[in-house]
N, C-alpha and C positions, 0 to 999 in steps of 0.2 A: 929335324923333329923342332916344331913347333912349340918350344919352352915357355911356360907361363913366366911373365916379365912383372915386375914391383906394380906398372900399372893396373894389371888385372886387378889386383887388391882392391882397389878405388872402389869396383863394383859393390865390394862387401856395404859401401855405403847407402846400399838400395833398401839395407836392412833396416834403415831408420826411417824410410818413409811412415808404416805404420804406426810407427811411436808418435812421430811427429804428428799424423793424423790426430794421433790421441790426444796430444796436446791440445792442438788447436781445436778440436770439440768440447774436451772439457770447458773451455772459455767460453762456450755458448749456452746461456740459459736455457734454452729449449732443448739439450742432448743431456743424457746420465748415462751412467751404467747401474744396472741392477746388482752387479755381484762383481765391482772392481776389485776385488780381492785377486782376483786370476789374472789382473793385469800384471801382477807382480813374476808372474812365470815368464813373461817375456825376459826377465833378469837370468835365467838361464842360457841365453844366448852369448852375454859375453863371455864368460869361459869355453863357451862352443868356439866361438869364433877365434881366441887366443889360441887355443889348440888346432883348430883346423890351420889356422896361419903356421904354426909350431910343427906340424907335418909336412904342409906344403914343403918349407924351407929342407928338414930333413932329405924328404924324397928328392930332392933337386939334387940337392950336394951328394948323395949317393948315389943317381943316376950320373953325376959327371964322375964321379969316382969308378966308377961301372965300365963307363966306353964315352968315347968321344962321340956328341950329340951325332956327326954324321954318320955313324956306324949305328947308333940306336935308331934312327930314321932307316936305316936298311934294315934292319932287323925286325922292325914293328912298324914297317909304315903306314899302316891304317889306324894306328893308337893314338888318341887323341890325349894330349898331356894338361891342356886347360877346359876340357867340359866338364871336369869332374869339379871346378869352380863354381861353374854356372848351376850344375846339380845341387850342390850345397846352400846356395844363394836362393833355388826355389823350394828346397825343403826348411830352408831358414824363415822364407818369407810366409811359406802356408803354416807352419809352428806358430807364427806371431798372430795371424789373423786366426787359426782355432782359437788361443788366447784371448783375442778379442771377442772374439764370437762367445765364447764362454762367460766372458766378464759382461753380459747381458745388453750390449748398446741398446738404450732408446731416444727415438725422438718425438718431444713434445707437438701432439697435432691438438688440443684443445686449451685456448687460455680463459681463463674465468676470472674474475674478481671474488676474492676470498677474504674473509673476514679474519681478523687476527683481535688478540687482545696479549699486550705486552705495553714494554718501554722501549727507549732510545736511547743507544747504549753507543757511546764514542769510545774508542781507545787510540790514544797520542802515545806513540813510540817514540821514544830516545833513537836516531840512530848515529848521534855524534861518535867521532872515534873512539873515545872513552869506553864506550860500550863493547868494542872490541878486547877489554881487560879480559884476562882469562884467570880472575880470582875466583869465580865460579867456573862451572864445566857444562859445555864446551866453551864460552864466552858468555860476558853479560849479556849479548845482543841475541845468541844460541838461545840461553835459556829462557829469554825473554820472549822470544819466536813460539819456541816450544809451550810456554805458558799461555800466547795467544789462540794457538791452536787448537790445544784440550778446551780452551775456553769457548771458543767457536764451536767443538764438537757436544758443548754440553746447550746450547742455546736451543730454544726452540721457537717462540714467536715474537723473540724481541729485534727491531732493527737493528742493525751493527753499522756502523762507520769506521772509518781508520786514517789517522794521521799521522805523520810522519814529521819528526823536527830535531833539526840540529842549532845553527845560527838563524834560521828560518822554519816556518812551519810551515807542510803542503798538505794539502787533503789527497789522500791516496785512494780513497772511496768513501762516497756517500752513504747517507743512510739506506739499507737492503735488509731484505730476507735472503738474501742470495749469498746462501753461506758456501757456495761450492767457489763462488767469485773471491770472497774473502778468503781463502784458503788459497786459491792462485794470486792474489796481491801480495800474500801475505811471503811466498817464497822467493819475491823479488826484491823485500826491502833490506838496503844496505846502505851504509855511511855515502855511498859513491852516489845516493840518492838526492842531498843536500848538500852542494857545494859549500856552502857558510858553515862552520864549525862554531863552537859553542851550545848553549842549552837553552834556547828560547822557551821557555816553558809560557811566558807570559802569552807570546803570541800563538801556541799552541791553544792554549786557555780560549784567547779569541776565536780563533779558525774552528774550533770544535762550537762554541756558544754560537756563530752563525750558521753553524751547520744543522741545527736543532729548529723546529719549527716553530717562528718567532713568536705568535697568538697562542702558544702553549707553554705558561709556566709550570709544567709540573710534566712528571714521565720522563724527566731527562738525567743522565748519568754520564761521567766522565770518568774515565780511569786513566791515569798517566803513569806510565812504564819508563822509569829513568834511574840512573844513578844521581842526578843533582850535582854533577860536574859544573862547573864555569857557569852559573845561573846568569843570565844577561839584565835578571832586573825588571820591574812592572808588576811582578805577579800579584802583589795584594788588588792592585787597581783592577786587573783581570780577573781575579775572582770574586770581589766583590761585583764585576759587572754580571758576571757570570750565576751568581748566588740571588741575585735582584730579578734574575730571569728564570728560575726554578732550577737551575742544574747543580746534582750535587756531586762533590770530586772526589774521588779515590786515587789512591798514589800508591804506586808497588815498588819499593826499592828496590836497585839490583845489584851486588855487588859486596864490598868486605870493608870493612872499616880500617884493614892495616893496609889498604892500598894495593897496586897493581901496576907494571908498566905498562903501557900504551903500543901493541907494536904500530911499526909505523916501516913497511916496506920488510928489510931484513935485518934492523936494528928495532929499538926503541926509540920512542918520543925524548928529547933530551932538551932540557933548557941551554940557554944563551953559554954557561959554563963547560955545557959538554955533561950535565946530572943527567942520570936517566928520571924523567917525571914519573912519580906516581901516584893513580888516580885513586880517589878512596870515595864511598858511597855516603852523601851528604843526607845522612837520615835526618837531621834534624829539621833542615830544610823541607823535607819532604813529608814530615808529618806535620810541619807548621800548614802546609798546603791544602791537608786533609782536613786538617782541625777549622780551617777558616773556609774552606769549601764547603762546611756539614755533610763531610764523607768520612773515611778512616783511612789509615796507614798499613800496609801490608808489606811485611819484608820476603824476598821471594826465595823460597826453599826449593823444595822437589814441585811446588805448583800444585799439587793434590788438594792442600789442605786450602791454599789461598783461594783454590777457585770455590770451593765449598762455602769458604765463608764469604766470599765477595756476592754468589749468588744469595748466600742469607740475608746481607745487607740491601742487594736490590730486591730481593722478596717483600721489602719494607716498602718502596715507593710503589705508589698505585699506578697499575696498567691502564691502556686505554683503548679503546677499540677503533680500530682502520681497516680502510680497504685497503690490499693490494695485489696487483695480477700475479698469478701464477698458475702454470701448465697442473691441468686435471687429469689431461688423460696424456699416455705415451704408447707409443705401437713399438712392438720387437723388431730390430732389425740385425738379429745375430743369423739369421738365414743367409743373407748377403754375404758377411765375412767366411761363413763355413763353405760357403758356395765357391768364392775366390780361392779359398784354401785345397778344397776340392780340385778346380783347376789346375792349380799350380803343382799340385800329387801329379796329377794326372799327366802334365808336361813333363817332370822331372823322371817319370816310369817310361815315356814314350823314347827320352834321348839317351842313346847309348853312348859309350865308351869309347865309339870310333868316330873318325872322322867324317865332317860331314861332305860330300862328294865334291861339292859348290864353295866349299869353305877352307880357311888353313886351321879350322878351330877344331 
């Protein structure tokens, strides 16, 4: 009897191929889904794979209790004990391609210059270790990323850029109207992106200032999201230079004044005496930055009220007209996905439960 070996379960990795393809395609500006909510349907496969694996183990154990493998081979010599795995993989792949097809994949075919009216917004996110504190749920960083995600959803014609900072600052995404790319970048943000710890807000302001159009002294907004812990200094000079160039600086504080320990591996960050270090939101500093930057300070709560308030403030900034390249025509590609699904279903239907004469499978 050709019994299923553990290595056969590696075939289930094939199910990741369509999911990886979707991930890669979403990073392309010429690709989009018209009904991407259907992609969530692929999540059904996770419990299905678990149940199938459980059934496979249960089936093999019961066969071993029923009779010796050699005896089962004599009783049912033509029965395959592996082909149902292949059939399951084919059905699962077909289901994934059906979901991708229902999601409405489209490829851009015509790119034109589009006139837009908006402002330039840079978001500078603190990714220092103190942002991992959980005095707000799921964490300071998690709450901040949720806010940025909702903020992106509310944007229309404004150009958006993103900066991450801790002890150093780095441009994560230059100004763009590609909000899909912004969402993809947002998912990758974390403390491991900046090896130097600290909260160098001054460098973040300088980097944002250089990322704006230099000859334009208006239409610029910088939103700094941080807990204000361990500030490196030099902020006043950075603010003065930024406001001189027409940048309005808004700050959003994340955390609480009571303080919270900073996760560090399986423990928390401790001082030289072994005491747990508590990280507290420095509201005074965040308020001071916003005041000197001709902006406004917000304390991040659920995020909805803050978004409405920030857009109210951004609405007071004069917009400007600019041209941007954008895809204006898209061709549907769902038929290819459904065709692949149909072929996979036909192959699954054709494969019987009996062994191939030319194989042990």
